N, CA, C and O of each residue as an XYZ file, in Angstrom:
796
protein
N      -1.540     72.756     11.282
C      -0.382     73.406     10.666
C      -0.133     74.751     11.334
O      -1.058     75.545     11.502
N       1.085     75.001     11.707
C       1.413     76.252     12.387
C       1.390     77.458     11.448
O       1.386     78.598     11.913
N       1.376     77.221     10.129
C       1.410     78.318      9.161
C       0.041     78.692      8.606
O      -0.159     79.833      8.188
N      -0.922     77.740      8.592
C      -2.249     78.053      8.047
C      -3.379     77.650      8.980
O      -4.517     78.073      8.772
N      -3.103     76.844     10.006
C      -4.131     76.423     10.948
C      -4.931     75.210     10.517
O      -5.748     74.711     11.292
N      -4.720     74.717      9.297
C      -5.467     73.548      8.830
C      -4.949     72.266      9.470
O      -3.792     72.177      9.881
N      -5.835     71.277      9.543
C      -5.449     69.964     10.048
C      -5.086     69.100      8.851
O      -5.870     68.973      7.912
N      -3.906     68.509      8.883
C      -3.411     67.671      7.783
C      -3.156     66.278      8.336
O      -2.355     66.102      9.255
N      -3.837     65.295      7.775
C      -3.670     63.917      8.246
C      -2.767     63.107      7.323
O      -2.651     61.892      7.483
N      -2.133     63.761      6.366
C      -1.258     63.061      5.419
C       0.078     62.773      6.095
O       0.907     63.669      6.256
N       0.282     61.523      6.488
C       1.506     61.177      7.207
C       2.708     61.009      6.267
O       3.832     60.800      6.721
N       2.457     61.103      4.948
C       3.577     60.994      4.005
C       4.286     62.331      3.805
O       5.326     62.391      3.150
N       3.723     63.411      4.370
C       4.310     64.742      4.208
C       5.689     64.798      4.853
O       5.870     64.380      5.996
N       6.656     65.319      4.109
C       8.015     65.457      4.633
C       8.449     66.916      4.491
O       9.202     67.267      3.582
N       7.967     67.750      5.396
C       8.337     69.167      5.406
C       9.626     69.323      6.190
O       9.690     68.950      7.361
N      10.646     69.865      5.561
C      11.935     70.072      6.227
C      11.986     71.473      6.829
O      11.577     72.446      6.196
N      12.489     71.566      8.049
C      12.619     72.879      8.693
C      13.607     73.732      7.906
O      13.270     74.837      7.480
N      14.802     73.238      7.715
C      15.757     73.850      6.789
C      15.584     73.082      5.480
O      15.668     71.854      5.484
N      15.346     73.764      4.366
C      15.099     73.034      3.122
C      16.154     71.966      2.846
O      17.351     72.179      3.038
N      15.676     70.828      2.397
C      16.583     69.719      2.079
C      17.590     70.135      1.018
O      18.729     69.668      1.025
N      17.179     71.014      0.103
C      18.080     71.474     -0.958
C      19.252     72.282     -0.410
O      20.230     72.513     -1.121
N      19.159     72.720      0.871
C      20.257     73.446      1.514
C      21.000     72.563      2.517
O      21.856     73.046      3.258
N      20.678     71.290      2.537
C      21.367     70.376      3.435
C      20.630     70.087      4.722
O      21.185     69.448      5.616
N      19.364     70.551      4.843
C      18.587     70.289      6.052
C      18.054     68.867      6.075
O      17.772     68.281      5.030
N      17.917     68.315      7.283
C      17.385     66.961      7.386
C      16.336     66.801      8.483
O      15.771     65.716      8.618
N      16.054     67.839      9.269
C      15.037     67.756     10.317
C      13.655     68.035      9.740
O      13.481     68.977      8.966
N      12.675     67.221     10.113
C      11.311     67.389      9.621
C      10.492     68.238     10.577
O      10.682     68.194     11.792
N       9.567     69.021     10.001
C       8.633     69.817     10.791
C       7.278     69.126     10.719
O       6.605     69.192      9.690
N       6.873     68.467     11.796
C       5.616     67.726     11.817
C       4.409     68.644     11.968
O       3.271     68.175     11.953
N       4.646     69.951     12.114
C       3.543     70.903     12.256
C       3.404     71.807     11.030
O       2.867     72.911     11.128
N       3.883     71.343      9.890
C       3.703     72.053      8.620
C       2.967     71.125      7.669
O       3.413     70.007      7.412
N       1.832     71.592      7.145
C       1.013     70.739      6.292
C       1.603     70.626      4.886
O       2.499     71.376      4.500
N       1.071     69.669      4.144
C       1.557     69.399      2.791
C       1.341     70.606      1.873
O       2.202     70.920      1.051
N       0.181     71.289      2.010
C      -0.100     72.456      1.156
C       0.881     73.593      1.416
O       1.385     74.205      0.475
N       1.152     73.878      2.683
C       2.107     74.946      3.003
C       3.514     74.561      2.553
O       4.254     75.396      2.033
N       3.876     73.308      2.752
C       5.184     72.831      2.303
C       5.346     73.066      0.806
O       6.392     73.533      0.356
N       4.321     72.745      0.045
C       4.365     72.931     -1.405
C       4.416     74.418     -1.766
O       5.195     74.830     -2.625
N       3.574     75.219     -1.100
C       3.517     76.664     -1.372
C       4.863     77.326     -1.082
O       5.372     78.090     -1.902
N       5.434     77.036      0.077
C       6.708     77.662      0.438
C       7.844     77.167     -0.462
O       8.741     77.932     -0.816
N       7.798     75.895     -0.825
C       8.840     75.336     -1.694
C       8.872     75.982     -3.063
O       9.929     76.068     -3.688
N       7.710     76.440     -3.537
C       7.614     77.062     -4.863
C       7.806     78.570     -4.826
O       7.883     79.207     -5.876
N       7.885     79.146     -3.640
C       7.981     80.612     -3.541
C       9.211     81.018     -2.722
O      10.300     81.200     -3.266
N       9.017     81.158     -1.406
C      10.075     81.750     -0.588
C      11.321     80.868     -0.519
O      12.441     81.377     -0.572
N      11.137     79.558     -0.403
C      12.307     78.663     -0.316
C      13.017     78.536     -1.663
O      14.225     78.305     -1.710
N      12.273     78.685     -2.750
C      12.901     78.656     -4.074
C      13.836     79.859     -4.228
O      14.947     79.724     -4.741
N      13.381     81.035     -3.783
C      14.225     82.229     -3.895
C      15.447     82.137     -2.994
O      16.532     82.567     -3.385
N      15.293     81.580     -1.786
C      16.457     81.380     -0.918
C      17.431     80.405     -1.563
O      18.644     80.608     -1.508
N      16.906     79.350     -2.174
C      17.761     78.383     -2.871
C      18.516     79.006     -4.029
O      19.692     78.704     -4.238
N      17.844     79.886     -4.795
C      18.525     80.583     -5.901
C      19.605     81.519     -5.369
O      20.693     81.620     -5.935
N      19.286     82.198     -4.273
C      20.221     83.134     -3.661
C      21.513     82.423     -3.250
O      22.603     82.981     -3.377
N      21.381     81.194     -2.758
C      22.542     80.428     -2.287
C      23.029     79.394     -3.309
O      23.900     78.582     -2.995
N      22.480     79.416     -4.522
C      22.777     78.361     -5.502
C      24.262     78.179     -5.842
O      24.698     77.034     -5.956
N      25.057     79.229     -6.010
C      26.478     78.964     -6.282
C      27.153     78.200     -5.144
O      28.017     77.354     -5.373
N      26.743     78.512     -3.918
C      27.365     77.885     -2.746
C      26.917     76.446     -2.571
O      27.660     75.636     -2.017
N      25.712     76.106     -3.034
C      25.268     74.713     -2.963
C      26.203     73.818     -3.773
O      26.479     72.686     -3.377
N      26.690     74.322     -4.901
C      27.641     73.559     -5.705
C      29.011     73.524     -5.027
O      29.634     72.468     -4.922
N      29.465     74.678     -4.574
C      30.792     74.762     -3.941
C      30.873     73.849     -2.711
O      31.899     73.212     -2.473
N      29.770     73.790     -1.920
C      29.768     72.978     -0.711
C      29.307     71.532     -0.939
O      29.159     70.768      0.015
N      29.082     71.162     -2.200
C      28.675     69.781     -2.535
C      27.387     69.352     -1.843
O      27.320     68.252     -1.294
N      26.367     70.203     -1.860
C      25.095     69.870     -1.230
C      24.216     69.180     -2.260
O      23.816     69.782     -3.257
N      23.922     67.924     -2.010
C      23.158     67.155     -2.989
C      21.662     67.432     -2.931
O      20.977     67.267     -3.941
N      21.135     67.847     -1.789
C      19.714     68.157     -1.699
C      18.857     66.946     -2.003
O      19.057     65.881     -1.419
N      17.903     67.097     -2.910
C      16.964     66.025     -3.236
C      17.579     64.974     -4.159
O      17.181     63.810     -4.105
N      18.516     65.346     -4.984
C      19.054     64.402     -5.963
C      20.566     64.407     -5.913
O      21.173     63.856     -4.995
N      21.174     65.041     -6.917
C      22.632     65.081     -6.973
C      23.114     66.512     -6.740
O      22.309     67.439     -6.651
N      24.403     66.680     -6.644
C      24.984     68.016     -6.451
C      24.657     68.856     -7.679
O      24.980     68.467     -8.801
N      24.010     70.019     -7.471
C      23.620     70.826     -8.634
C      24.828     71.484     -9.291
O      25.777     71.887     -8.619
N      24.774     71.583    -10.603
C      25.782     72.339    -11.344
C      25.216     73.744    -11.514
O      24.095     73.908    -11.997
N      25.974     74.744    -11.127
C      25.494     76.124    -11.224
C      25.876     76.702    -12.581
O      27.051     76.742    -12.946
N      24.868     77.148    -13.319
C      25.093     77.779    -14.624
C      24.403     79.126    -14.645
O      23.232     79.240    -14.283
N      25.127     80.140    -15.068
C      24.575     81.486    -15.186
C      25.004     82.065    -16.528
O      25.853     81.497    -17.216
N      24.410     83.204    -16.895
C      24.772     83.859    -18.157
C      26.246     84.254    -18.163
O      26.897     84.262    -19.208
N      26.757     84.579    -16.986
C      28.131     85.088    -16.926
C      29.113     84.113    -16.280
O      30.175     84.527    -15.816
N      28.769     82.811    -16.246
C      29.732     81.863    -15.704
C      29.108     80.571    -15.226
O      27.911     80.342    -15.397
N      29.930     79.728    -14.623
C      29.464     78.429    -14.136
C      30.327     77.979    -12.956
O      31.445     78.452    -12.754
N      29.763     77.049    -12.189
C      30.488     76.343    -11.135
C      30.089     74.884    -11.284
O      28.903     74.557    -11.268
N      31.072     74.010    -11.427
C      30.790     72.589    -11.628
C      31.758     71.738    -10.827
O      32.879     72.147    -10.522
N      31.295     70.549    -10.499
C      32.144     69.536     -9.876
C      32.384     68.483    -10.957
O      31.428     67.918    -11.488
N      33.638     68.214    -11.289
C      33.921     67.227    -12.340
C      33.862     65.802    -11.790
O      33.590     65.592    -10.608
N      34.123     64.825    -12.669
C      34.031     63.407    -12.303
C      34.967     63.039    -11.155
O      34.679     62.113    -10.397
N      36.072     63.744    -11.023
C      37.041     63.460     -9.965
C      36.729     64.206     -8.663
O      37.469     64.105     -7.684
N      35.616     64.960     -8.667
C      35.241     65.717     -7.472
C      35.937     67.055     -7.359
O      35.907     67.684     -6.301
N      36.568     67.501     -8.441
C      37.301     68.770     -8.425
C      36.370     69.919     -8.818
O      35.547     69.788     -9.724
N      36.515     71.032     -8.126
C      35.703     72.212     -8.375
C      36.239     72.986     -9.577
O      37.434     73.273     -9.651
N      35.357     73.323    -10.519
C      35.707     74.129    -11.689
C      34.840     75.374    -11.713
O      33.615     75.280    -11.647
N      35.466     76.541    -11.808
C      34.747     77.809    -11.842
C      35.161     78.564    -13.104
O      36.346     78.717    -13.401
N      34.160     79.023    -13.829
C      34.406     79.868    -14.994
C      33.520     81.094    -14.895
O      32.309     80.965    -14.718
N      34.096     82.274    -15.005
C      33.301     83.495    -14.851
C      33.849     84.607    -15.723
O      35.049     84.687    -15.987
N      32.935     85.468    -16.166
C      33.335     86.635    -16.958
C      33.715     87.813    -16.064
O      34.540     88.646    -16.438
N      33.097     87.876    -14.865
C      33.329     89.008    -13.958
C      34.237     88.592    -12.808
O      33.770     88.122    -11.770
N      35.540     88.773    -13.006
C      36.510     88.425    -11.968
C      37.391     89.631    -11.676
O      38.007     90.203    -12.575
N      37.439     90.006    -10.398
C      38.375     91.048     -9.963
C      39.587     90.361     -9.366
O      39.452     89.411     -8.595
N      40.775     90.840     -9.720
C      42.004     90.235     -9.199
C      42.739     91.218     -8.307
O      42.574     92.432     -8.421
N      43.552     90.666     -7.416
C      44.350     91.523     -6.547
C      45.636     91.924     -7.268
O      45.802     91.624     -8.451
N      46.549     92.602     -6.563
C      47.784     93.095     -7.187
C      48.745     91.974     -7.570
O      49.731     92.226     -8.262
N      48.476     90.732     -7.131
C      49.308     89.588     -7.513
C      48.657     88.769     -8.626
O      49.176     87.728     -9.030
N      47.501     89.258     -9.121
C      46.807     88.548    -10.181
C      45.924     87.407     -9.718
O      45.431     86.627    -10.532
N      45.720     87.306     -8.392
C      44.872     86.242     -7.843
C      43.426     86.751     -7.740
O      43.202     87.923     -7.438
N      42.442     85.867     -7.993
C      41.038     86.298     -7.893
C      40.695     86.753     -6.481
O      40.984     86.056     -5.508
N      40.080     87.917     -6.376
C      39.632     88.381     -5.062
C      38.112     88.515     -5.015
O      37.526     88.517     -3.932
N      37.462     88.627     -6.186
C      36.014     88.716     -6.224
C      35.517     88.152     -7.548
O      35.988     88.537     -8.618
N      34.558     87.231     -7.461
C      33.929     86.652     -8.641
C      32.442     86.923     -8.527
O      31.833     86.590     -7.511
N      31.849     87.517     -9.542
C      30.439     87.881     -9.514
C      29.647     87.009    -10.481
O      30.004     86.866    -11.650
N      28.549     86.421     -9.958
C      27.654     85.617    -10.777
C      26.258     86.221    -10.764
O      25.839     86.814     -9.770
N      25.556     86.073    -11.849
C      24.161     86.487    -11.941
C      23.297     85.257    -11.677
O      23.229     84.356    -12.514
N      22.636     85.213    -10.516
C      21.812     84.056    -10.165
C      20.391     84.190    -10.684
O      19.561     83.311    -10.453
N      20.105     85.275    -11.377
C      18.760     85.482    -11.915
C      17.924     86.348    -10.987
O      18.408     86.870     -9.982
N      16.663     86.484    -11.350
C      15.754     87.351    -10.605
C      15.338     86.680     -9.300
O      14.878     85.538     -9.289
N      15.507     87.406     -8.213
C      15.166     86.904     -6.876
C      14.352     87.976     -6.150
O      14.680     89.161     -6.212
N      13.298     87.555     -5.468
C      12.545     88.443     -4.601
C      13.215     88.390     -3.223
O      13.097     87.391     -2.515
N      13.910     89.453     -2.847
C      14.646     89.459     -1.590
C      13.716     89.417     -0.369
O      14.126     88.962      0.699
N      12.460     89.892     -0.518
C      11.491     89.728      0.565
C      11.233     88.243      0.810
O      11.057     87.818      1.952
N      11.212     87.448     -0.277
C      11.022     86.004     -0.122
C      12.210     85.362      0.583
O      12.037     84.441      1.381
N      13.410     85.842      0.292
C      14.597     85.328      0.986
C      14.466     85.616      2.480
O      14.741     84.749      3.310
N      14.050     86.823      2.814
C      13.853     87.206      4.207
C      12.796     86.300      4.851
O      13.005     85.763      5.939
N      11.650     86.136      4.158
C      10.578     85.292      4.695
C      11.051     83.855      4.920
O      10.702     83.229      5.921
N      11.846     83.342      3.985
C      12.348     81.964      4.116
C      13.260     81.826      5.330
O      13.188     80.827      6.045
N      14.111     82.809      5.570
C      14.986     82.758      6.744
C      14.170     82.806      8.031
O      14.479     82.100      8.991
N      13.128     83.638      8.052
C      12.261     83.725      9.228
C      11.510     82.402      9.412
O      11.359     81.929     10.538
N      11.040     81.806      8.314
C      10.314     80.534      8.390
C      11.199     79.419      8.952
O      10.731     78.576      9.718
N      12.464     79.418      8.573
C      13.395     78.424      9.129
C      13.414     78.534     10.653
O      13.373     77.523     11.355
N      13.476     79.760     11.156
C      13.472     79.953     12.614
C      12.181     79.455     13.241
O      12.207     78.810     14.289
N      11.048     79.751     12.605
C       9.751     79.337     13.147
C       9.605     77.815     13.141
O       8.836     77.260     13.927
N      10.327     77.156     12.273
C      10.264     75.693     12.211
C      10.729     75.021     13.492
O      10.352     73.880     13.762
N      11.535     75.705     14.280
C      12.058     75.133     15.521
C      11.199     75.457     16.743
O      11.529     75.074     17.865
N      10.093     76.166     16.511
C       9.229     76.587     17.615
C       7.902     75.834     17.519
O       7.326     75.712     16.438
N       7.419     75.328     18.663
C       6.180     74.558     18.646
C       4.974     75.456     18.366
O       4.985     76.654     18.650
N       3.945     74.844     17.805
C       2.758     75.544     17.324
C       2.099     76.412     18.405
O       1.722     77.549     18.123
N       1.954     75.904     19.630
C       1.294     76.670     20.689
C       2.016     77.982     20.967
O       1.381     79.019     21.158
N       3.340     77.934     20.988
C       4.138     79.150     21.232
C       4.015     80.110     20.053
O       3.985     81.325     20.245
N       3.942     79.573     18.832
C       3.787     80.427     17.644
C       2.448     81.148     17.681
O       2.382     82.347     17.407
N       1.377     80.427     18.020
C       0.047     81.043     18.096
C       0.045     82.159     19.131
O      -0.545     83.215     18.905
N       0.704     81.930     20.267
C       0.727     82.911     21.360
C       1.642     84.101     21.061
O       1.247     85.251     21.254
N       2.862     83.829     20.592
C       3.877     84.886     20.518
C       4.197     85.401     19.107
O       4.784     86.474     18.967
N       3.822     84.654     18.064
C       4.283     85.030     16.723
C       3.181     85.088     15.661
O       3.442     84.716     14.517
N       1.953     85.540     15.986
C       0.908     85.553     14.951
C       1.240     86.473     13.775
O       0.964     86.126     12.627
N       1.827     87.642     14.045
C       2.180     88.548     12.943
C       3.362     88.028     12.128
O       3.471     88.302     10.933
N       4.238     87.282     12.780
C       5.360     86.675     12.058
C       4.843     85.668     11.040
O       5.344     85.606      9.917
N       3.844     84.881     11.427
C       3.255     83.905     10.510
C       2.553     84.627      9.359
O       2.643     84.193      8.210
N       1.853     85.732      9.661
C       1.233     86.528      8.594
C       2.298     87.046      7.639
O       2.094     87.052      6.425
N       3.424     87.479      8.174
C       4.523     87.969      7.331
C       5.058     86.855      6.427
O       5.254     87.069      5.230
N       5.291     85.682      6.989
C       5.794     84.553      6.200
C       4.832     84.230      5.062
O       5.259     83.915      3.952
N       3.533     84.309      5.342
C       2.510     84.016      4.338
C       2.260     85.166      3.366
O       1.411     85.048      2.482
N       2.984     86.275      3.513
C       2.850     87.400      2.587
C       1.658     88.296      2.869
O       1.270     89.092      2.014
N       1.066     88.179      4.065
C      -0.116     88.972      4.402
C       0.241     90.352      4.951
O      -0.592     91.257      4.911
N       1.447     90.530      5.456
C       1.882     91.838      5.964
C       2.903     92.414      4.992
O       3.943     91.809      4.734
N       2.596     93.571      4.466
C       3.504     94.194      3.507
C       3.836     95.601      3.966
O       3.131     96.182      4.791
N       4.912     96.141      3.424
C       5.323     97.522      3.697
C       5.561     97.794      5.174
O       5.367     98.918      5.637
N       5.974     96.791      5.906
C       6.335     96.981      7.308
C       7.843     97.174      7.397
O       8.604     96.612      6.610
N       8.258     97.979      8.367
C       9.691     98.149      8.593
C      10.217     96.878      9.236
O       9.732     96.451     10.284
N      11.197     96.287      8.610
C      11.730     95.017      9.095
C      13.108     95.211      9.704
O      13.877     96.068      9.270
N      13.414     94.401     10.718
C      14.781     94.473     11.250
C      15.762     93.980     10.202
O      15.396     93.176      9.345
N      16.990     94.444     10.255
C      17.956     94.045      9.223
C      18.382     92.586      9.383
O      18.374     92.030     10.481
N      18.750     91.992      8.262
C      19.403     90.686      8.303
C      20.897     90.977      8.224
O      21.380     91.573      7.261
N      21.596     90.556      9.224
C      23.043     90.743      9.241
C      23.664     89.481      8.653
O      23.420     88.375      9.135
N      24.454     89.654      7.625
C      25.110     88.518      6.978
C      26.605     88.614      7.224
O      27.217     89.670      7.063
N      27.172     87.492      7.617
C      28.592     87.443      7.923
C      29.193     86.218      7.253
O      28.614     85.133      7.305
N      30.336     86.383      6.632
C      31.058     85.261      6.034
C      32.280     84.985      6.886
O      33.170     85.827      7.002
N      32.321     83.803      7.483
C      33.436     83.421      8.343
C      34.379     82.527      7.545
O      34.082     81.356      7.308
N      35.498     83.075      7.139
C      36.434     82.305      6.313
C      37.190     81.251      7.120
O      37.883     80.415      6.541
N      37.068     81.277      8.442
C      37.816     80.336      9.280
C      37.073     79.040      9.578
O      37.637     78.144     10.208
N      35.814     78.917      9.138
C      35.063     77.693      9.400
C      35.430     76.653      8.352
O      35.483     76.943      7.157
N      35.678     75.452      8.816
C      35.973     74.339      7.922
C      34.648     73.761      7.449
O      33.843     73.311      8.265
N      34.411     73.769      6.139
C      33.146     73.280      5.582
C      32.952     71.790      5.798
O      31.855     71.280      5.567
N      33.981     71.074      6.233
C      33.860     69.636      6.483
C      33.410     69.322      7.907
O      33.323     68.155      8.289
N      33.124     70.367      8.697
C      32.687     70.131     10.070
C      31.373     69.357     10.079
O      30.653     69.341      9.080
N      31.061     68.719     11.199
C      29.885     67.853     11.264
C      28.574     68.612     11.219
O      27.566     68.039     10.805
N      28.535     69.876     11.624
C      27.287     70.640     11.638
C      27.422     71.871     10.743
O      27.505     72.990     11.249
N      27.446     71.686      9.439
C      27.627     72.844      8.565
C      26.370     73.684      8.391
O      26.464     74.832      7.958
N      25.171     73.135      8.722
C      23.919     73.864      8.574
C      23.125     73.702      9.872
O      22.731     72.590     10.226
N      22.892     74.805     10.578
C      22.108     74.725     11.806
C      21.559     76.092     12.180
O      21.925     77.103     11.581
N      20.675     76.114     13.180
C      20.017     77.338     13.630
C      20.160     77.453     15.141
O      20.050     76.462     15.863
N      20.406     78.668     15.612
C      20.393     78.967     17.039
C      19.337     80.038     17.287
O      19.248     81.011     16.538
N      18.535     79.861     18.342
C      17.519     80.839     18.727
C      17.914     81.486     20.042
O      18.306     80.795     20.982
N      17.813     82.816     20.116
C      18.191     83.570     21.310
C      16.983     84.389     21.763
O      16.587     85.337     21.086
N      16.395     84.026     22.910
C      15.231     84.723     23.446
C      15.670     85.811     24.419
O      16.672     85.669     25.120
N      14.899     86.904     24.449
C      15.153     87.992     25.390
C      14.833     87.518     26.803
O      13.820     86.851     27.015
N      15.677     87.851     27.765
C      15.411     87.519     29.161
C      14.254     88.383     29.660
O      14.008     89.476     29.151
N      13.559     87.871     30.657
C      12.374     88.554     31.184
C      12.695     89.931     31.759
O      11.891     90.855     31.636
N      13.873     90.075     32.392
C      14.200     91.331     33.069
C      14.937     92.328     32.175
O      15.482     93.316     32.667
N      14.955     92.074     30.864
C      15.662     92.954     29.930
C      14.647     93.873     29.256
O      13.494     93.490     29.056
N      15.075     95.077     28.908
C      14.207     96.067     28.270
C      13.539     95.501     27.015
O      14.158     94.766     26.245
N      12.264     95.855     26.824
C      11.521     95.396     25.648
C      11.977     96.095     24.378
O      11.450     95.822     23.300
N      12.943     96.986     24.491
C      13.535     97.571     23.286
C      14.367     96.526     22.539
O      14.597     96.641     21.335
N      14.808     95.517     23.267
C      15.543     94.423     22.628
C      14.547     93.467     21.986
O      13.440     93.301     22.499
N      14.911     92.841     20.885
C      13.979     91.908     20.238
C      13.639     90.735     21.151
O      14.457     90.299     21.962
N      12.412     90.234     21.000
C      11.968     89.067     21.769
C      12.751     87.834     21.349
O      13.078     86.986     22.180
N      13.048     87.736     20.064
C      13.781     86.583     19.544
C      14.733     87.026     18.435
O      14.360     87.784     17.539
N      15.952     86.543     18.514
C      16.929     86.711     17.436
C      17.387     85.307     17.070
O      17.673     84.492     17.947
N      17.456     85.030     15.787
C      17.932     83.705     15.390
C      19.143     83.850     14.489
O      19.344     84.871     13.831
N      19.936     82.804     14.480
C      21.120     82.775     13.615
C      21.055     81.488     12.790
O      20.989     80.385     13.334
N      21.074     81.655     11.475
C      21.086     80.521     10.558
C      22.500     80.394     10.007
O      22.990     81.282      9.309
N      23.148     79.281     10.331
C      24.497     79.017      9.842
C      24.393     78.115      8.627
O      23.818     77.028      8.688
N      24.952     78.578      7.531
C      25.009     77.805      6.295
C      26.472     77.750      5.874
O      26.963     78.620      5.154
N      27.161     76.702      6.343
C      28.588     76.543      6.116
C      29.337     77.779      6.604
O      29.343     78.029      7.809
N      29.961     78.557      5.741
C      30.734     79.724      6.180
C      29.859     80.955      6.413
O      30.341     81.962      6.931
N      28.599     80.887      6.044
C      27.703     82.048      6.162
C      26.935     82.011      7.468
O      26.535     80.951      7.949
N      26.739     83.193      8.028
C      25.858     83.360      9.177
C      24.856     84.443      8.828
O      25.231     85.560      8.471
N      23.546     84.096      8.936
C      22.480     85.067      8.691
C      21.738     85.304      9.990
O      20.792     86.091     10.026
C-alpha cells in the first residue's frame, strides 16, 4: 500500500482514486483495504460533505442512488420527473428579484481533511515507487502525521461555462516542474475538476 506500506492480498478491495461518491470510477490497486476504509470514514467523508449540495445538483449517484441534500436551512432534491427542486432560507436576490446566492449549512467539516482528500486524489495517480522516492512527507500529511505546517493554498475556481453533461465531468491533471526550472516552483501541481469546479 502506498499510504501505509502494508501488503494487502485482498483482491476484493475496490479503492477508488476519486471517491465513487463523487463520480470516480478508476481503481487504485496500490491502496489497501484498511487505508481505503480509514480514508472513507475521515478525509473523503469531509470532502463528500463539502461537495454534498453539488452531488445532488449534478445527479451523482455514487454507491447507490442520487443523494437528496437536506440541511437545517434548506434542501436540494430531484423529483420523480428528474426536475431539480431547491428550497432555502438564505437566498440573496439581485435587483431583478432573481436568486444570486443561496447559502446552505452542510454541517461541521474539518477543512484540513478536505485538503488531505484533494491531495490524496492526486497521489492516487502516482505509482508507489515514485511516491516513496518523491512524496514521503505528502503521505505523512495525508495520514495526519504532519500538523501545523504551512500549506500551499488551494485555489478554487467555478467555471460557469462548462456543460455538466460533458463526457469527462470529473478528472485530474498533474503538472510536474521541468528539470531546468527554479526549485522555487512547486515540484507538482494538480488540478481536480469536479464538473464546474476546479481545485
